[in-house]
C-alpha positions as CSV (number, residue, x, y, z in Angstrom):
1,X,0.0,0.0,0.0
2,X,1.3,3.4,-0.9
3,X,1.9,5.7,2.1
4,X,0.9,9.3,2.3
5,X,3.5,11.8,3.2
6,X,1.6,12.5,6.4
7,X,-0.6,10.1,8.4
8,X,-3.4,11.2,10.6
9,X,-5.5,9.2,13.0
10,X,-9.2,9.8,13.3
11,X,-11.5,8.1,15.8
12,X,-15.3,7.7,15.2
13,X,-17.1,6.9,18.5
14,X,-20.1,4.6,18.3
15,X,-23.2,6.7,18.6
16,X,-26.9,6.7,18.3
17,X,-27.9,7.9,14.8
18,X,-31.0,8.0,12.6
19,X,-31.9,4.8,10.8
20,X,-33.8,4.4,7.5
21,X,-36.7,1.9,7.2
22,X,-34.1,-0.7,6.1
23,X,-32.3,-0.5,9.3
24,X,-29.5,1.5,7.5
25,X,-27.6,4.4,9.1
26,X,-24.9,5.0,6.5
27,X,-22.8,5.6,9.6
28,X,-20.2,3.5,11.4
29,X,-21.6,2.2,14.7
30,X,-18.4,0.7,16.1
31,X,-15.5,2.7,17.5
32,X,-13.3,3.2,14.5
33,X,-9.7,4.1,14.9
34,X,-8.8,5.1,11.4
35,X,-5.2,6.0,10.4
36,X,-5.4,7.9,7.1
37,X,-2.7,6.9,4.6
38,X,-2.2,6.8,0.9
39,X,-4.2,4.7,-1.7
40,X,-3.8,0.9,-2.0
41,X,-2.0,-0.4,-5.0
42,X,-3.9,-1.8,-8.0
43,X,-2.8,-5.4,-7.5
44,X,-4.2,-5.3,-3.9
45,X,-7.7,-4.6,-5.1
46,X,-7.9,-6.1,-8.6
47,X,-9.7,-9.3,-7.5
48,X,-12.1,-7.3,-5.4
49,X,-12.9,-5.0,-8.3
50,X,-13.5,-7.8,-10.7
51,X,-16.1,-9.3,-8.4
52,X,-17.6,-5.9,-7.4
53,X,-18.2,-5.1,-11.0
54,X,-20.5,-8.1,-11.4
55,X,-22.4,-7.4,-8.2
56,X,-22.8,-3.7,-9.1
57,X,-24.2,-4.6,-12.5
58,X,-26.9,-6.7,-10.9
59,X,-27.8,-4.0,-8.3
60,X,-26.5,-6.1,-5.4
61,X,-24.2,-3.2,-4.6
62,X,-25.5,0.3,-5.1
63,X,-27.2,3.3,-3.5
64,X,-30.8,4.0,-2.3
65,X,-32.7,7.1,-3.3
66,X,-32.1,8.6,0.1
67,X,-28.4,8.6,-0.6
68,X,-27.3,5.7,1.6
69,X,-25.0,3.2,-0.1
70,X,-25.2,-0.5,0.3
71,X,-23.0,-3.5,-0.3
72,X,-19.3,-4.1,0.4
73,X,-16.7,-6.8,0.0
74,X,-13.3,-7.9,1.4
75,X,-10.5,-10.3,1.2
76,X,-7.8,-11.5,3.7
77,X,-4.5,-9.6,3.6
78,X,-1.3,-10.3,5.4
79,X,-1.0,-12.2,8.7
80,X,-3.8,-13.3,11.0
81,X,-7.3,-11.9,10.3
82,X,-6.2,-8.7,8.7
83,X,-8.3,-7.9,5.6
84,X,-8.9,-5.3,2.9
85,X,-12.4,-4.0,2.6
86,X,-14.3,-1.4,0.5
87,X,-14.6,1.9,2.3
88,X,-17.7,3.3,4.0
89,X,-20.3,4.8,1.7
90,X,-18.8,3.6,-1.6
91,X,-21.8,1.6,-2.7
92,X,-23.0,4.2,-5.1
93,X,-19.8,4.3,-7.1
94,X,-19.7,2.2,-10.2
95,X,-16.0,1.6,-10.0
96,X,-13.6,2.0,-7.1
97,X,-9.9,2.7,-7.0
98,X,-7.2,2.4,-4.4
99,X,-8.6,5.6,-2.8
100,X,-11.8,3.7,-1.8
101,X,-10.4,0.8,0.2
102,X,-9.3,0.3,3.8
103,X,-7.0,-2.2,5.5
104,X,-8.5,-3.6,8.8
105,X,-5.6,-4.3,11.2
106,X,-7.4,-5.2,14.4
107,X,-10.8,-5.5,15.9
108,X,-12.5,-6.2,19.3
109,X,-16.0,-7.5,19.3
110,X,-16.4,-7.1,23.1
111,X,-15.2,-3.5,22.9
112,X,-17.2,-2.7,19.8
113,X,-14.0,-1.3,18.2
114,X,-11.9,-1.7,15.0
115,X,-8.7,-0.2,13.7
116,X,-8.0,0.4,10.0
117,X,-5.5,2.2,7.8
118,X,-5.9,3.6,4.3
119,X,-7.4,6.5,2.4
120,X,-10.9,5.6,3.4
121,X,-12.4,4.4,6.7
122,X,-13.6,0.7,6.7
123,X,-17.2,-0.1,5.8
124,X,-19.8,0.1,8.5
125,X,-20.2,-3.7,8.1
126,X,-16.5,-4.4,8.8
127,X,-17.2,-6.1,12.2
128,X,-19.5,-8.6,10.4
129,X,-16.8,-9.4,7.9
130,X,-14.3,-9.8,10.7
131,X,-16.6,-12.4,12.4
132,X,-16.5,-14.6,9.4
133,X,-12.7,-14.4,9.2
134,X,-12.4,-15.4,12.8
135,X,-14.7,-18.4,12.3
136,X,-12.4,-20.2,9.9
137,X,-9.0,-19.8,8.2
138,X,-10.6,-21.2,5.1
139,X,-12.7,-18.0,4.7
140,X,-10.6,-15.9,2.4
141,X,-13.1,-13.4,1.1
142,X,-16.5,-12.0,2.2
143,X,-19.3,-10.3,0.2
144,X,-22.2,-8.3,1.6
145,X,-25.1,-7.5,-0.7
146,X,-28.7,-6.3,-0.7
147,X,-31.6,-8.0,-2.6
148,X,-35.2,-7.9,-1.4
149,X,-36.6,-10.9,-3.2
150,X,-33.6,-13.2,-2.4
151,X,-33.7,-12.0,1.3
152,X,-37.4,-12.9,1.5
153,X,-36.9,-16.3,-0.2
154,X,-34.0,-17.4,2.0
155,X,-35.0,-15.9,5.4
156,X,-35.1,-18.8,7.9
157,X,-34.5,-21.4,5.2
158,X,-30.8,-20.5,4.9
159,X,-28.9,-19.7,8.1
160,X,-30.4,-16.5,9.4
161,X,-29.2,-14.2,12.2
162,X,-31.6,-13.2,15.0
163,X,-33.9,-10.2,14.3
164,X,-32.6,-8.5,17.4
165,X,-29.0,-8.2,16.0
166,X,-28.4,-4.8,14.3
167,X,-26.0,-4.6,11.3
168,X,-22.4,-3.7,11.9
169,X,-22.5,-4.4,15.7
170,X,-20.9,-6.9,18.1
171,X,-24.4,-8.5,18.4
172,X,-24.4,-9.3,14.6
173,X,-20.8,-10.6,14.8
174,X,-21.8,-13.0,17.7
175,X,-24.8,-14.1,15.7
176,X,-22.6,-14.9,12.7
177,X,-20.3,-16.9,14.9
178,X,-23.2,-18.8,16.4
179,X,-24.5,-19.7,12.9
180,X,-21.1,-20.9,11.9
181,X,-21.1,-23.3,14.9
182,X,-24.7,-24.4,14.9
183,X,-25.9,-24.6,11.3
184,X,-24.7,-25.6,7.8
185,X,-23.3,-22.2,7.2
186,X,-19.7,-23.5,6.7
187,X,-21.0,-25.7,3.9
188,X,-23.5,-23.4,2.2
189,X,-21.4,-20.2,2.4
190,X,-24.5,-17.8,2.6
191,X,-26.3,-16.2,5.5
192,X,-29.4,-14.0,5.8
193,X,-29.1,-11.0,8.1
194,X,-32.4,-11.3,9.8
195,X,-32.3,-7.9,11.5
196,X,-30.9,-6.2,8.4
197,X,-33.5,-6.5,5.6
198,X,-32.5,-7.1,2.8
199,X,-28.9,-7.9,3.7
200,X,-27.1,-11.2,2.9
201,X,-23.5,-12.2,3.3
202,X,-21.5,-14.9,1.4
203,X,-17.9,-16.1,1.7
204,X,-15.5,-18.3,-0.1
205,X,-11.8,-19.2,-0.7
206,X,-11.6,-16.4,-3.3
207,X,-13.5,-13.1,-3.8
208,X,-14.8,-14.6,-7.1
209,X,-16.2,-17.7,-5.3
210,X,-17.8,-15.6,-2.6
211,X,-19.5,-13.5,-5.3
212,X,-20.6,-16.6,-7.2
213,X,-22.4,-18.0,-4.2
214,X,-24.9,-15.1,-4.3
215,X,-25.1,-15.0,-8.1
216,X,-25.9,-18.8,-8.0
217,X,-28.6,-18.1,-5.4
218,X,-30.1,-15.5,-7.6
219,X,-30.2,-18.0,-10.4
220,X,-32.1,-20.5,-8.3
221,X,-29.2,-22.7,-7.3
222,X,-29.7,-22.0,-3.6
């Protein structure tokens, strides 16, 4: 990742904010310690952009009329559970560059906190992505999309988080971990976010595979 000449650290405290009727806030609800640096190199995001293009074309990633973006994706990077994720409020952009991604370097579910570096702060769903990486070393990439019809079709037939777990929170992360332990989530690679209509998450050994899971579900393979 290219470094900026100067780095600055910005913290976003978790706070109560207005939600839309989809449970969206468009705001980060965890404590985000963001160190702003230069853009990521093209090779670091190439696989992410190839998959994102397909998802954006199918309106699985995008922006609502009220201006709130939706959809994000990530892949493991470096040691441990570090990962690169699309930045907050980038859903409405047709194509992203190295200026629109963030590197998550640490997270704490109990403390509702996450640290990241890069030109953009990590997506508001970064804690949910982190939960899947913690669940299994085999999870190498995660995709989060929105689709009303698919959400309605798969709710409670596919692994589904509890309605009480809000998006982008420790409660959602714990629900994801529970599903990974107690259901066939490791095999099917797709979960429905019960308290986050119409959100779904998929994962795989590559970004392309994670994206293909939801594309196959749209085609009736799920």
